[in-house]
C-alpha positions as CSV (number, residue, x, y, z in Angstrom):
1,M,23.6,147.2,4.4
2,E,26.9,148.1,2.4
3,D,26.4,149.5,-1.2
4,L,28.5,146.8,-3.2
5,L,29.3,147.1,-5.8
6,V,28.5,143.9,-7.8
7,I,30.0,143.4,-11.6
8,L,28.5,141.5,-14.1
9,V,31.1,139.3,-16.0
10,V,29.9,137.1,-18.8
11,E,32.9,134.8,-20.4
12,D,32.3,131.3,-20.8
13,D,36.1,130.1,-20.9
14,Q,35.8,129.3,-17.0
15,L,40.1,129.6,-17.2
16,I,39.4,133.3,-18.0
17,Q,36.4,133.4,-15.8
18,G,39.1,132.4,-13.4
19,I,42.1,134.8,-14.0
20,V,38.7,137.8,-14.8
21,E,37.1,136.0,-10.8
22,G,40.3,136.7,-9.2
23,A,41.4,140.3,-10.4
24,L,38.4,141.8,-9.3
25,S,37.6,140.1,-5.9
26,D,41.7,141.5,-5.4
27,G,40.4,144.7,-6.5
28,G,37.2,145.1,-3.7
29,F,34.4,143.8,-6.7
30,E,32.0,141.3,-5.9
31,L,31.1,139.9,-8.8
32,A,27.8,137.6,-10.7
33,I,29.3,135.4,-13.3
34,A,27.2,134.8,-16.4
35,S,28.8,132.0,-19.6
36,S,26.6,133.0,-21.9
37,G,24.7,136.1,-23.3
38,E,21.0,134.4,-22.4
39,Q,21.8,134.3,-19.2
40,A,23.5,137.6,-18.7
41,V,20.3,139.1,-20.1
42,E,18.5,137.1,-17.7
43,L,20.4,137.9,-14.9
44,L,20.4,141.8,-16.1
45,D,16.7,142.2,-16.5
46,G,16.1,140.5,-13.0
47,S,19.0,142.9,-11.3
48,G,16.4,145.4,-9.2
49,G,19.8,148.0,-11.1
50,K,21.9,145.6,-8.1
51,Y,25.5,145.4,-10.9
52,R,27.1,149.1,-11.6
53,A,29.4,147.4,-14.6
54,L,29.7,144.3,-17.1
55,V,32.6,142.9,-17.8
56,T,31.7,141.0,-21.3
57,D,33.5,138.5,-23.9
58,I,32.4,139.5,-27.6
59,N,32.0,136.4,-28.5
60,L,30.2,134.0,-26.5
61,G,30.1,130.2,-28.0
62,S,27.5,128.9,-29.5
63,G,24.7,130.8,-27.9
64,K,22.5,133.1,-30.0
65,L,23.6,136.4,-27.3
66,D,27.0,137.7,-28.2
67,G,28.4,140.5,-25.5
68,W,28.3,143.1,-28.1
69,N,24.6,142.3,-28.3
70,V,24.3,141.8,-23.9
71,A,26.0,145.2,-23.2
72,R,22.9,147.0,-26.0
73,R,21.2,145.8,-23.4
74,A,22.7,146.6,-20.5
75,R,22.7,150.3,-22.5
76,E,18.5,149.9,-22.5
77,I,18.4,149.8,-19.0
78,D,20.8,152.6,-17.8
79,P,21.8,154.9,-21.1
80,E,25.8,155.9,-18.7
81,F,26.2,151.4,-17.7
82,P,30.2,151.4,-17.7
83,V,30.9,148.4,-20.1
84,V,33.3,146.8,-20.5
85,Y,34.6,144.4,-23.2
86,M,37.0,141.6,-23.8
87,T,38.4,139.7,-26.9
88,G,41.2,138.0,-28.2
89,D,40.1,138.5,-32.0
90,S,36.8,141.2,-32.2
91,A,38.9,144.5,-31.5
92,D,38.4,145.9,-34.8
93,E,34.4,145.9,-34.6
94,W,34.8,147.8,-31.2
95,A,34.1,151.1,-33.3
96,S,30.9,149.7,-34.9
97,K,29.4,147.4,-32.9
98,G,30.4,149.3,-29.1
99,V,28.3,150.7,-27.0
100,P,30.4,155.2,-26.5
101,N,32.0,155.2,-23.5
102,S,32.9,151.8,-23.5
103,I,36.9,150.6,-22.4
104,L,38.4,148.0,-25.1
105,I,40.4,145.3,-23.7
106,T,42.4,142.6,-26.0
107,K,43.2,139.3,-24.8
108,P,45.5,138.6,-23.0
109,F,45.7,141.0,-21.1
110,A,47.3,141.9,-17.9
111,P,44.4,140.8,-14.6
112,A,45.8,145.1,-13.1
113,Q,44.6,146.2,-16.5
114,L,40.7,144.6,-15.9
115,V,40.7,146.5,-12.1
116,T,42.3,150.0,-13.5
117,A,39.2,149.9,-16.7
118,I,36.7,149.3,-14.1
119,S,37.6,151.3,-11.6
120,Q,37.9,154.4,-14.4
121,L,34.7,154.1,-15.6
122,L,32.9,154.0,-12.2
123,N,35.0,157.3,-11.3
124,S,34.7,159.3,-14.1
125,G,30.8,159.3,-14.2
126,T,30.8,160.6,-17.7
127,P,33.1,158.1,-19.4
128,T,34.8,160.4,-23.0
129,A,34.9,158.3,-25.6
């Protein structure tokens, strides 16, 4: 079986989910989609290491877990887990709440920016902050 690059995408807005899904699929990635922080953590905990990166919105609606929490959980599983945050209004909190060696993309963004960010993290081995 081929070693697929499965990206876990966490986004509560279905329109943005579709944009992200299209961009990453066109970029050659397989996806798993979660619409809440809680669902994302369940997928991470039961994954057996199948996910290669996390793309998460920061503000995830009415759930208790936001994108900051999901990324921290991913890093508990794998300290080098690649993380890309997406946000429309929380960029100023990235320095204090974001995990090290992550990338933040502000909405609206070009789909190619997302593919580039994921590729950069996956190909860098040890990304720089």
